[in-house]
Backbone as CSV, one residue per row, in Angstrom:
resi,resn,N_x,N_y,N_z,CA_x,CA_y,CA_z,C_x,C_y,C_z
1,UNK,-284.982,76.097,24.256,-284.432,75.240,23.212,-284.031,76.047,21.993
2,UNK,-284.782,77.065,21.656,-284.484,77.827,20.454,-283.364,78.830,20.654
3,UNK,-282.950,79.046,21.912,-281.927,80.055,22.160,-280.529,79.497,22.039
4,UNK,-280.383,78.189,21.916,-279.056,77.630,21.758,-279.057,76.150,22.049
5,UNK,-277.964,75.483,21.729,-277.893,74.059,22.011,-277.188,73.861,23.337
6,UNK,-277.482,72.765,23.995,-276.920,72.481,25.305,-275.441,72.159,25.191
7,UNK,-274.771,72.158,26.375,-273.351,71.787,26.391,-273.166,70.376,25.869
8,UNK,-274.096,69.483,26.269,-274.038,68.107,25.761,-274.176,68.090,24.247
9,UNK,-275.077,68.907,23.730,-275.280,68.971,22.290,-274.034,69.449,21.573
10,UNK,-273.345,70.425,22.169,-272.123,70.949,21.557,-271.049,69.865,21.466
11,UNK,-270.976,69.020,22.500,-270.016,67.919,22.478,-270.360,66.923,21.382
12,UNK,-271.659,66.672,21.226,-272.093,65.735,20.197,-271.820,66.262,18.804
13,UNK,-271.965,67.583,18.632,-271.642,68.191,17.346,-270.183,67.945,17.011
14,UNK,-269.326,68.110,18.018,-267.902,67.891,17.809,-267.623,66.440,17.428
15,UNK,-268.296,65.511,18.133,-268.102,64.096,17.858,-268.561,63.706,16.464
16,UNK,-269.631,64.379,15.994,-270.203,64.004,14.702,-269.704,64.885,13.567
17,UNK,-268.670,65.664,13.819,-268.152,66.577,12.813,-267.595,65.819,11.618
18,UNK,-267.704,66.443,10.425,-267.184,65.836,9.215,-265.739,66.257,8.942
19,UNK,-265.152,67.017,9.865,-263.837,67.607,9.609,-262.774,66.561,9.305
20,UNK,-262.845,65.396,9.959,-261.804,64.386,9.789,-262.190,63.313,8.778
21,UNK,-263.261,63.540,8.050,-263.726,62.573,7.060,-263.355,63.059,5.659
22,UNK,-262.682,62.209,4.899,-262.358,62.531,3.513,-263.460,61.946,2.642
23,UNK,-264.298,62.813,2.093,-265.430,62.354,1.293,-265.857,63.448,0.332
24,UNK,-266.352,63.031,-0.832,-266.861,64.001,-1.803,-268.284,64.443,-1.474
25,UNK,-268.935,63.744,-0.568,-270.359,63.976,-0.296,-270.600,65.278,0.457
26,UNK,-271.445,66.132,-0.115,-271.871,67.362,0.536,-273.261,67.142,1.139
27,UNK,-273.472,67.660,2.329,-274.724,67.446,3.050,-275.550,68.728,3.078
28,UNK,-276.777,68.630,2.609,-277.695,69.769,2.630,-278.917,69.377,3.453
29,UNK,-279.156,70.096,4.527,-280.370,69.885,5.319,-281.452,70.811,4.786
30,UNK,-282.622,70.252,4.525,-283.762,71.052,4.074,-284.778,71.042,5.209
31,UNK,-285.093,72.224,5.709,-285.836,72.326,6.950,-286.845,73.453,6.902
32,UNK,-287.655,73.543,7.946,-288.628,74.640,8.049,-289.016,74.814,9.507
33,UNK,-289.289,76.037,9.893,-289.751,76.259,11.256,-291.167,75.758,11.431
34,UNK,-291.947,75.791,10.369,-293.358,75.446,10.427,-293.668,74.288,9.490
35,UNK,-294.588,73.420,9.889,-295.010,72.330,9.036,-295.981,72.805,7.969
36,UNK,-296.172,71.983,6.942,-297.153,72.285,5.925,-296.738,73.291,4.878
37,UNK,-295.424,73.549,4.765,-294.954,74.523,3.781,-294.462,73.858,2.498
38,UNK,-294.540,72.536,2.431,-294.119,71.827,1.216,-292.671,71.399,1.221
39,UNK,-292.079,71.283,2.405,-290.655,70.972,2.524,-290.290,69.618,1.912
40,UNK,-291.041,68.578,2.249,-290.704,67.239,1.766,-290.881,67.124,0.254
41,UNK,-291.955,67.714,-0.268,-292.178,67.706,-1.713,-291.051,68.437,-2.431
42,UNK,-290.631,69.550,-1.865,-289.524,70.307,-2.440,-288.235,69.478,-2.415
43,UNK,-287.983,68.789,-1.306,-286.789,67.961,-1.185,-286.748,66.889,-2.272
44,UNK,-287.869,66.206,-2.479,-287.927,65.143,-3.478,-287.668,65.680,-4.878
45,UNK,-288.228,66.841,-5.182,-288.044,67.425,-6.510,-286.646,67.988,-6.704
46,UNK,-286.062,68.523,-5.655,-284.669,68.971,-5.739,-283.765,67.767,-6.009
47,UNK,-284.026,66.678,-5.329,-283.242,65.452,-5.559,-283.321,65.032,-7.021
48,UNK,-284.526,65.070,-7.581,-284.707,64.661,-8.975,-283.936,65.576,-9.929
49,UNK,-284.038,66.883,-9.731,-283.361,67.819,-10.627,-281.836,67.724,-10.493
50,UNK,-281.362,67.474,-9.289,-279.925,67.267,-9.107,-279.474,65.990,-9.805
51,UNK,-280.293,64.957,-9.721,-279.931,63.682,-10.348,-279.851,63.803,-11.871
52,UNK,-280.642,64.719,-12.443,-280.615,64.935,-13.892,-279.332,65.626,-14.337
53,UNK,-278.577,66.135,-13.386,-277.282,66.754,-13.689,-276.158,65.731,-13.526
54,UNK,-276.547,64.458,-13.526,-275.597,63.344,-13.420,-274.880,63.329,-12.065
55,UNK,-275.593,63.754,-11.036,-275.075,63.704,-9.674,-275.749,62.553,-8.937
56,UNK,-274.978,61.838,-8.123,-275.538,60.748,-7.333,-276.077,61.338,-6.027
57,UNK,-277.369,61.116,-5.786,-278.055,61.755,-4.670,-278.580,60.713,-3.687
58,UNK,-278.365,60.960,-2.415,-279.000,60.183,-1.360,-279.918,61.116,-0.584
59,UNK,-281.044,60.596,-0.155,-282.010,61.381,0.618,-282.309,60.647,1.919
60,UNK,-282.177,61.342,3.047,-282.581,60.790,4.338,-283.901,61.413,4.745
61,UNK,-284.882,60.582,5.025,-286.145,61.081,5.571,-285.972,61.176,7.080
62,UNK,-285.565,62.355,7.538,-285.257,62.572,8.954,-286.395,63.246,9.701
63,UNK,-287.598,63.163,9.136,-288.777,63.682,9.832,-289.224,62.594,10.805
64,UNK,-288.660,62.628,12.012,-288.850,61.555,12.981,-290.333,61.367,13.307
65,UNK,-290.867,60.203,12.968,-292.246,59.875,13.287,-293.273,60.300,12.260
66,UNK,-292.888,61.171,11.311,-293.847,61.653,10.307,-293.281,61.499,8.898
67,UNK,-292.630,60.393,8.662,-291.954,60.177,7.386,-292.942,59.978,6.245
68,UNK,-292.652,60.594,5.086,-293.507,60.379,3.911,-292.724,60.362,2.605
69,UNK,-291.404,60.334,2.702,-290.594,60.396,1.492,-290.764,59.160,0.621
70,UNK,-291.032,57.999,1.250,-291.250,56.795,0.457,-292.501,56.905,-0.405
71,UNK,-293.471,57.691,0.054,-294.681,57.923,-0.739,-294.356,58.814,-1.932
72,UNK,-293.580,59.859,-1.700,-293.223,60.782,-2.773,-292.393,60.091,-3.854
73,UNK,-291.518,59.175,-3.444,-290.701,58.441,-4.419,-291.370,57.149,-4.879
74,UNK,-292.534,56.850,-4.287,-293.316,55.668,-4.652,-292.482,54.388,-4.562
75,UNK,-291.874,54.186,-3.377,-291.114,52.973,-3.116,-291.574,52.371,-1.790
76,UNK,-291.267,51.097,-1.609,-291.585,50.418,-0.351,-290.305,49.841,0.245
77,UNK,-289.587,50.636,1.003,-288.317,50.171,1.568,-288.530,49.012,2.538
78,UNK,-287.617,48.076,2.511,-287.683,46.951,3.436,-287.235,47.376,4.822
79,UNK,-286.289,48.314,4.867,-285.759,48.779,6.148,-285.797,50.305,6.210
80,UNK,-285.849,50.826,7.428,-285.796,52.278,7.645,-284.526,52.621,8.408
81,UNK,-284.282,53.912,8.581,-283.091,54.334,9.320,-283.132,53.814,10.757
82,UNK,-284.314,53.555,11.295,-284.429,53.047,12.658,-283.945,51.611,12.762
83,UNK,-284.094,50.841,11.684,-283.567,49.480,11.659,-282.043,49.505,11.708
84,UNK,-281.457,50.483,11.047,-279.998,50.634,11.103,-279.554,51.057,12.490
85,UNK,-280.281,51.991,13.078,-279.921,52.503,14.396,-279.972,51.413,15.463
86,UNK,-281.008,50.532,15.398,-281.098,49.486,16.427,-280.325,48.216,16.060
87,UNK,-279.631,48.257,14.910,-278.732,47.169,14.559,-279.367,46.002,13.842
88,UNK,-280.624,46.138,13.415,-281.290,45.029,12.734,-281.092,45.058,11.227
89,UNK,-280.409,46.089,10.709,-280.108,46.168,9.277,-278.788,46.909,9.091
90,UNK,-278.069,46.544,8.044,-276.834,47.262,7.731,-277.170,48.570,7.042
91,UNK,-276.195,49.436,6.935,-276.420,50.713,6.261,-276.794,50.486,4.802
92,UNK,-276.100,49.549,4.156,-276.384,49.253,2.749,-277.807,48.726,2.564
93,UNK,-278.295,47.932,3.516,-279.658,47.414,3.439,-280.689,48.530,3.639
94,UNK,-280.294,49.533,4.385,-281.197,50.645,4.680,-281.332,51.594,3.496
95,UNK,-280.332,51.620,2.636,-280.338,52.519,1.486,-281.092,51.868,0.326
96,UNK,-282.237,52.427,-0.010,-283.123,51.849,-1.021,-283.030,52.608,-2.339
97,UNK,-282.752,51.900,-3.411,-282.742,52.534,-4.723,-284.175,52.878,-5.132
98,UNK,-284.353,54.051,-5.698,-285.677,54.447,-6.187,-285.753,54.169,-7.690
99,UNK,-286.928,54.392,-8.266,-287.079,54.187,-9.709,-286.458,55.316,-10.521
100,UNK,-285.962,56.333,-9.813,-285.309,57.462,-10.479,-283.801,57.236,-10.466
101,UNK,-283.189,57.319,-11.647,-281.749,57.114,-11.742,-280.995,58.075,-10.824
102,UNK,-279.983,57.536,-10.140,-279.089,58.325,-9.290,-279.725,58.822,-7.998
103,UNK,-280.888,58.297,-7.608,-281.502,58.707,-6.344,-281.698,57.491,-5.443
104,UNK,-281.143,57.566,-4.242,-281.261,56.516,-3.236,-281.917,57.102,-1.993
105,UNK,-282.792,56.344,-1.368,-283.534,56.827,-0.198,-283.179,56.038,1.050
106,UNK,-282.925,56.776,2.113,-282.847,56.197,3.454,-284.144,56.600,4.141
107,UNK,-285.075,55.673,4.201,-286.439,55.995,4.620,-286.567,56.143,6.129
108,UNK,-287.572,56.918,6.524,-287.950,57.000,7.922,-289.093,56.039,8.168
109,UNK,-289.843,56.294,9.229,-290.974,55.425,9.542,-292.090,56.276,10.132
110,UNK,-293.187,56.370,9.426,-294.312,57.181,9.887,-294.935,56.573,11.133
111,UNK,-295.196,57.414,12.130,-295.812,56.949,13.365,-294.843,56.333,14.349
112,UNK,-293.542,56.348,14.012,-292.547,55.754,14.907,-292.456,56.553,16.204
113,UNK,-292.435,55.850,17.332,-292.319,56.492,18.638,-290.923,56.216,19.186
114,UNK,-290.104,57.259,19.269,-288.768,57.083,19.797,-288.801,57.265,21.313
115,UNK,-287.830,56.690,21.996,-287.762,56.810,23.447,-287.514,58.251,23.844
116,UNK,-288.181,58.688,24.885,-288.068,60.088,25.309,-286.639,60.447,25.700
117,UNK,-285.900,59.454,26.184,-284.534,59.739,26.609,-283.512,59.610,25.502
118,UNK,-283.958,59.285,24.295,-283.031,59.081,23.185,-282.297,60.373,22.836
119,UNK,-280.988,60.251,22.628,-280.226,61.409,22.176,-280.424,61.590,20.687
120,UNK,-280.561,62.830,20.269,-280.713,63.097,18.842,-279.470,62.685,18.072
121,UNK,-278.320,62.629,18.760,-277.089,62.232,18.095,-277.201,60.816,17.532
122,UNK,-278.006,59.964,18.173,-278.209,58.602,17.686,-278.767,58.635,16.271
123,UNK,-279.643,59.600,16.002,-280.260,59.713,14.677,-279.338,60.412,13.683
124,UNK,-278.748,61.527,14.095,-277.951,62.313,13.156,-276.646,61.626,12.772
125,UNK,-276.212,60.661,13.541,-274.974,59.952,13.214,-275.069,59.250,11.863
126,UNK,-276.289,58.901,11.441,-276.446,58.226,10.151,-275.964,59.111,9.012
127,UNK,-276.028,60.431,9.192,-275.511,61.361,8.186,-274.012,61.131,8.005
128,UNK,-273.296,61.116,9.111,-271.848,60.906,9.060,-271.501,59.554,8.446
129,UNK,-272.290,58.539,8.786,-272.007,57.194,8.268,-272.210,57.114,6.757
130,UNK,-273.216,57.809,6.237,-273.430,57.820,4.784,-272.335,58.615,4.090
131,UNK,-271.926,59.720,4.704,-270.837,60.523,4.144,-269.559,59.686,4.049
132,UNK,-269.307,58.865,5.047,-268.102,58.022,5.061,-268.058,57.037,3.900
133,UNK,-269.229,56.672,3.377,-269.264,55.756,2.238,-268.566,56.352,1.020
134,UNK,-268.564,57.676,0.927,-267.947,58.393,-0.199,-268.539,57.939,-1.537
135,UNK,-269.843,57.662,-1.531,-270.534,57.148,-2.711,-271.340,58.224,-3.427
136,UNK,-271.920,59.131,-2.667,-272.870,60.104,-3.217,-272.236,61.490,-3.345
137,UNK,-272.699,62.218,-4.343,-272.225,63.594,-4.499,-272.901,64.519,-3.489
138,UNK,-274.207,64.309,-3.300,-274.974,65.157,-2.381,-275.900,64.287,-1.548
139,UNK,-275.942,64.579,-0.258,-276.874,63.939,0.660,-277.875,64.990,1.130
140,UNK,-279.142,64.794,0.797,-280.211,65.693,1.229,-280.857,65.123,2.482
141,UNK,-280.997,65.959,3.500,-281.622,65.536,4.742,-282.924,66.305,4.912
142,UNK,-284.033,65.588,4.799,-285.348,66.197,4.980,-285.691,66.130,6.464
143,UNK,-285.500,67.235,7.178,-285.734,67.234,8.625,-287.218,67.368,8.934
144,UNK,-287.542,67.166,10.196,-288.890,67.464,10.639,-289.073,68.970,10.725
145,UNK,-290.317,69.403,10.860,-290.588,70.828,11.064,-290.316,71.170,12.532
146,UNK,-290.102,72.447,12.792,-289.892,72.873,14.168,-288.427,73.030,14.511
147,UNK,-288.173,73.241,15.808,-286.824,73.555,16.266,-286.375,72.626,17.390
148,UNK,-286.871,71.396,17.406,-286.518,70.504,18.497,-285.077,70.009,18.363
149,UNK,-284.623,69.266,19.363,-283.218,68.848,19.395,-282.863,67.906,18.251
150,UNK,-283.823,67.153,17.757,-283.557,66.246,16.644,-283.271,67.034,15.370
151,UNK,-284.063,68.081,15.129,-283.822,68.949,13.982,-282.473,69.638,14.126
152,UNK,-282.185,70.156,15.317,-280.927,70.861,15.549,-279.716,70.006,15.236
153,UNK,-279.749,68.754,15.644,-278.597,67.898,15.407,-278.363,67.644,13.922
154,UNK,-279.432,67.438,13.169,-279.271,67.255,11.727,-278.737,68.523,11.075
155,UNK,-279.162,69.681,11.551,-278.654,70.940,11.010,-277.170,71.103,11.320
156,UNK,-276.779,70.697,12.513,-275.395,70.883,12.933,-274.398,70.047,12.138
157,UNK,-274.833,68.908,11.610,-273.907,68.047,10.858,-274.015,68.261,9.351
158,UNK,-274.670,69.340,8.936,-274.858,69.631,7.512,-273.909,70.721,7.032
159,UNK,-273.520,70.615,5.759,-272.668,71.649,5.157,-273.472,72.905,4.828
160,UNK,-274.692,72.694,4.355,-275.571,73.817,4.012,-276.964,73.550,4.585
161,UNK,-277.665,74.629,4.903,-279.030,74.526,5.399,-279.936,75.353,4.493
162,UNK,-280.956,74.695,3.961,-281.947,75.385,3.147,-283.262,75.416,3.920
163,UNK,-283.716,76.609,4.254,-284.979,76.775,4.960,-286.082,77.070,3.961
164,UNK,-287.193,76.372,4.101,-288.347,76.560,3.228,-289.458,77.234,4.027
165,UNK,-290.047,78.268,3.467,-291.150,78.943,4.138,-292.154,79.419,3.095
166,UNK,-293.226,80.012,3.571,-294.219,80.629,2.696,-294.409,82.069,3.141
167,UNK,-295.322,82.774,2.476,-295.578,84.167,2.847,-296.572,84.280,4.005
168,UNK,-297.063,83.145,4.507,-297.952,83.162,5.668,-297.210,83.769,6.866
169,UNK,-297.816,84.727,7.577,-297.129,85.400,8.692,-296.585,84.440,9.749
170,UNK,-297.338,83.394,10.086,-296.857,82.455,11.098,-295.657,81.662,10.591
171,UNK,-295.643,81.345,9.293,-294.509,80.627,8.706,-293.264,81.502,8.707
172,UNK,-293.433,82.788,8.423,-292.304,83.720,8.429,-291.765,83.889,9.839
173,UNK,-292.664,83.971,10.826,-292.249,84.081,12.223,-291.421,82.873,12.640
174,UNK,-291.871,81.676,12.251,-291.142,80.458,12.586,-289.810,80.393,11.841
175,UNK,-289.777,80.902,10.616,-288.529,80.931,9.853,-287.512,81.838,10.538
176,UNK,-287.995,82.947,11.083,-287.082,83.864,11.790,-286.530,83.202,13.062
177,UNK,-287.375,82.452,13.767,-286.910,81.725,14.948,-285.833,80.712,14.557
178,UNK,-286.004,80.072,13.404,-285.004,79.138,12.890,-283.695,79.871,12.597
179,UNK,-283.796,81.039,11.991,-282.611,81.836,11.680,-281.862,82.203,12.959
180,UNK,-282.595,82.603,13.985,-281.969,82.951,15.272,-281.177,81.770,15.817
181,UNK,-281.763,80.590,15.745,-281.100,79.397,16.259,-279.862,79.055,15.439
182,UNK,-280.008,79.020,14.118,-278.905,78.613,13.246,-277.748,79.602,13.299
183,UNK,-278.045,80.890,13.503,-277.005,81.924,13.504,-275.986,81.741,14.625
184,UNK,-276.324,80.923,15.617,-275.410,80.705,16.736,-274.309,79.705,16.414
185,UNK,-274.528,78.855,15.410,-273.553,77.800,15.128,-273.100,77.742,13.670
186,UNK,-273.775,78.476,12.783,-273.454,78.429,11.359,-273.137,79.825,10.827
187,UNK,-272.536,79.850,9.626,-272.178,81.131,9.009,-273.273,81.667,8.103
188,UNK,-274.142,80.782,7.622,-275.186,81.248,6.703,-276.357,80.282,6.674
189,UNK,-277.445,80.770,6.129,-278.640,79.954,5.901,-279.225,80.351,4.556
190,UNK,-279.589,79.358,3.755,-280.219,79.609,2.466,-281.730,79.602,2.666
191,UNK,-282.426,80.488,1.973,-283.858,80.641,2.181,-284.590,80.626,0.852
192,UNK,-285.674,79.850,0.787,-286.525,79.894,-0.389,-287.989,79.915,0.048
193,UNK,-288.835,80.465,-0.833,-290.258,80.591,-0.544,-291.050,79.669,-1.455
194,UNK,-292.091,79.076,-0.904,-292.975,78.199,-1.659,-294.348,78.859,-1.774
195,UNK,-295.045,78.586,-2.864,-296.405,79.113,-3.091,-296.443,80.645,-3.100
196,UNK,-295.614,81.277,-3.915,-295.602,82.740,-3.994,-296.020,83.194,-5.395
197,UNK,-296.437,84.454,-5.489,-296.886,84.987,-6.775,-295.726,85.319,-7.695
198,UNK,-294.617,85.756,-7.104,-293.453,86.076,-7.934,-292.183,86.102,-7.097
199,UNK,-291.065,86.140,-7.792,-289.743,86.111,-7.154,-289.530,87.298,-6.214
200,UNK,-290.007,88.463,-6.630,-289.731,89.680,-5.879,-290.350,89.679,-4.491
201,UNK,-291.493,89.002,-4.340,-292.121,88.936,-3.016,-291.186,88.266,-2.015
202,UNK,-290.586,87.157,-2.415,-289.637,86.471,-1.546,-288.419,87.324,-1.247
203,UNK,-287.942,88.038,-2.262,-286.772,88.899,-2.077,-287.072,90.016,-1.073
204,UNK,-288.267,90.594,-1.163,-288.656,91.684,-0.266,-288.774,91.204,1.174
205,UNK,-289.404,90.037,1.355,-289.556,89.499,2.709,-288.201,89.130,3.296
206,UNK,-287.326,88.568,2.470,-285.983,88.223,2.936,-285.246,89.454,3.436
207,UNK,-285.362,90.558,2.702,-284.712,91.794,3.125,-285.288,92.281,4.454
208,UNK,-286.588,92.128,4.641,-287.218,92.520,5.905,-286.694,91.674,7.061
209,UNK,-286.507,90.377,6.786,-285.956,89.483,7.808,-284.537,89.896,8.171
210,UNK,-283.737,90.231,7.172,-282.365,90.677,7.421,-282.353,91.952,8.262
211,UNK,-283.248,92.873,7.941,-283.331,94.131,8.691,-283.702,93.874,10.147
212,UNK,-284.646,92.955,10.353,-285.056,92.603,11.713,-283.908,91.953,12.469
213,UNK,-283.142,91.107,11.789,-282.000,90.453,12.422,-280.958,91.471,12.859
214,UNK,-280.723,92.471,12.020,-279.775,93.527,12.372,-280.275,94.347,13.559
215,UNK,-281.564,94.626,13.554,-282.176,95.396,14.647,-282.069,94.665,15.976
216,UNK,-282.231,93.348,15.915,-282.151,92.536,17.129,-280.739,92.077,17.453
217,UNK,-279.783,92.587,16.662,-278.360,92.346,16.894,-278.003,90.860,16.917
218,UNK,-278.490,90.150,15.910,-278.035,88.777,15.750,-276.586,88.807,15.268
219,UNK,-275.982,87.657,15.175,-274.603,87.545,14.697,-274.426,88.337,13.397
220,UNK,-273.625,89.395,13.434,-273.489,90.295,12.275,-272.787,89.632,11.094
221,UNK,-272.036,88.569,11.346,-271.346,87.870,10.267,-272.226,86.812,9.612
222,UNK,-273.363,86.530,10.208,-274.257,85.512,9.685,-275.017,86.042,8.477
223,UNK,-275.124,85.202,7.428,-275.771,85.625,6.190,-277.043,84.825,5.927
224,UNK,-278.102,85.518,5.540,-279.316,84.890,5.038,-279.329,85.121,3.536
225,UNK,-279.279,84.040,2.770,-279.148,84.142,1.320,-280.411,83.632,0.645
226,UNK,-281.083,84.494,-0.051,-282.320,84.154,-0.761,-281.971,83.487,-2.081
227,UNK,-282.468,82.245,-2.288,-282.085,81.526,-3.516,-283.270,81.253,-4.446
228,UNK,-284.456,81.764,-4.114,-285.537,81.611,-5.076,-286.906,81.424,-4.463
229,UNK,-287.890,81.430,-5.353,-289.284,81.347,-4.954,-290.043,80.470,-5.952
230,UNK,-290.937,79.643,-5.441,-291.700,78.732,-6.297,-293.120,79.252,-6.466
231,UNK,-293.524,79.429,-7.691,-294.833,79.987,-8.007,-295.969,79.073,-7.550
232,UNK,-297.100,79.690,-7.266,-298.295,78.934,-6.900,-298.747,78.077,-8.084
233,UNK,-298.990,76.801,-7.838,-299.477,75.904,-8.887,-300.213,74.730,-8.257
234,UNK,-301.290,74.310,-8.893,-302.024,73.142,-8.420,-301.362,71.844,-8.866
235,UNK,-300.468,71.951,-9.827,-299.870,70.742,-10.390,-298.972,69.992,-9.402
236,UNK,-298.446,70.701,-8.405,-297.622,70.033,-7.394,-298.485,69.066,-6.584
237,UNK,-299.678,69.503,-6.174,-300.587,68.632,-5.433,-301.094,67.482,-6.317
238,UNK,-301.349,67.795,-7.572,-301.826,66.768,-8.509,-300.790,65.664,-8.668
239,UNK,-299.543,66.055,-8.849,-298.480,65.064,-9.037,-298.266,64.231,-7.777
240,UNK,-298.400,64.869,-6.605,-298.228,64.133,-5.346,-299.291,63.055,-5.197
241,UNK,-300.524,63.380,-5.567,-301.605,62.396,-5.477,-301.374,61.224,-6.428
242,UNK,-300.726,61.500,-7.555,-300.461,60.455,-8.550,-299.142,59.732,-8.285
243,UNK,-298.462,60.141,-7.209,-297.174,59.555,-6.834,-296.147,59.658,-7.959
244,UNK,-296.105,60.815,-8.557,-295.087,61.113,-9.555,-294.508,62.480,-9.222
245,UNK,-293.237,62.668,-9.463,-292.604,63.935,-9.108,-293.035,65.046,-10.070
246,UNK,-293.376,66.172,-9.494,-293.830,67.332,-10.261,-292.813,67.720,-11.333
247,UNK,-291.543,67.753,-10.969,-290.502,68.218,-11.884,-290.244,67.257,-13.037
248,UNK,-290.816,66.071,-12.982,-290.697,65.138,-14.096,-291.899,65.259,-15.032
249,UNK,-293.067,65.574,-14.483,-294.302,65.535,-15.263,-294.732,66.897,-15.817
250,UNK,-294.447,67.979,-15.107,-294.978,69.297,-15.485,-293.859,70.277,-15.858
251,UNK,-293.141,69.970,-16.904,-291.996,70.788,-17.291,-292.394,72.105,-17.950
252,UNK,-293.663,72.238,-18.321,-294.116,73.487,-18.928,-294.606,74.485,-17.875
253,UNK,-294.717,74.037,-16.641,-295.205,74.891,-15.550,-294.119,75.874,-15.126
254,UNK,-294.506,77.103,-14.797,-293.529,78.106,-14.356,-292.786,77.641,-13.105
255,UNK,-293.493,76.913,-12.238,-292.861,76.434,-11.010,-291.689,75.494,-11.309
256,UNK,-291.746,74.818,-12.445,-290.639,73.945,-12.840,-289.376,74.779,-13.079
257,UNK,-289.520,75.885,-13.769,-288.383,76.784,-13.985,-287.894,77.374,-12.668
258,UNK,-288.848,77.685,-11.780,-288.481,78.210,-10.465,-287.626,77.204,-9.696
259,UNK,-288.033,75.952,-9.753,-287.296,74.897,-9.063,-285.885,74.736,-9.630
260,UNK,-285.769,74.808,-10.946,-284.450,74.711,-11.569,-283.549,75.857,-11.147
261,UNK,-284.108,77.057,-11.027,-283.320,78.208,-10.571,-282.826,77.986,-9.144
262,UNK,-283.693,77.435,-8.295,-283.300,77.163,-6.911,-282.175,76.134,-6.857
263,UNK,-282.290,75.091,-7.664,-281.250,74.057,-7.707,-279.926,74.640,-8.199
264,UNK,-279.975,75.470,-9.234,-278.749,76.100,-9.745,-278.101,76.979,-8.684
265,UNK,-278.908,77.738,-7.962,-278.373,78.603,-6.902,-277.826,77.782,-5.738
266,UNK,-278.466,76.667,-5.465,-277.998,75.766,-4.407,-276.619,75.215,-4.749
267,UNK,-276.441,74.820,-5.996,-275.146,74.285,-6.419,-274.054,75.355,-6.376
268,UNK,-274.418,76.591,-6.691,-273.446,77.686,-6.594,-272.956,77.857,-5.161
269,UNK,-273.876,77.737,-4.218,-273.499,77.885,-2.806,-272.619,76.731,-2.351
270,UNK,-272.857,75.544,-2.891,-272.007,74.390,-2.532,-270.589,74.574,-3.057
271,UNK,-270.485,75.226,-4.220,-269.164,75.450,-4.810,-268.500,76.680,-4.230
């Protein structure tokens, strides 16, 4: 599965392509090879900081079966993306306004069991449908962890991919596996580190990953772009327990500045 997408998957990518859609909406998938690296928390805070720049943001909780974005935004959606998929809710009904200006959530459903034979294209098509609305400036897709076909499909329909990892050796190994997979279908991948002591540590590890990719002769035109590192802080966990976004409550924390730098670099890549 990690060595490439199937022929069927390639056809689905073509079908779900945004090439023929006229829309201002840019799609950013935020993903990780390994769980527990803070991906969803980072996604919610990136959404908030983007919204403060007067951008209209939509967030899809695409962590199939392990959704928690409604907790981070402290909302209780009436419908989830699965209600839209099975036809019991319209797309507009599925899009829930949060208490944060300019942020709308398309919620997932924790504990949801999808059919084993379900095509991932059924899920990722919601990305294309939201883009067609031409309502939002940026659509953030919080994928599940790992490299399964559901994650792959969401990555394939995204304009940019931001991978989140930590300095833990197993997390770095999984991030490299993600890079190998993405390099087969994309031109670049953005990389950021969570829970690090300083910016330079992430930069050094990124360079090591690039060197390993060259040694293993991955796609030579593929770029891994380091866009920042978030300092270790207990305030992120504290804010999550209080159901308030870290970037709204702890503006004096160094990690807040780190997050702003990542958002600024992300916007540069979109432009």
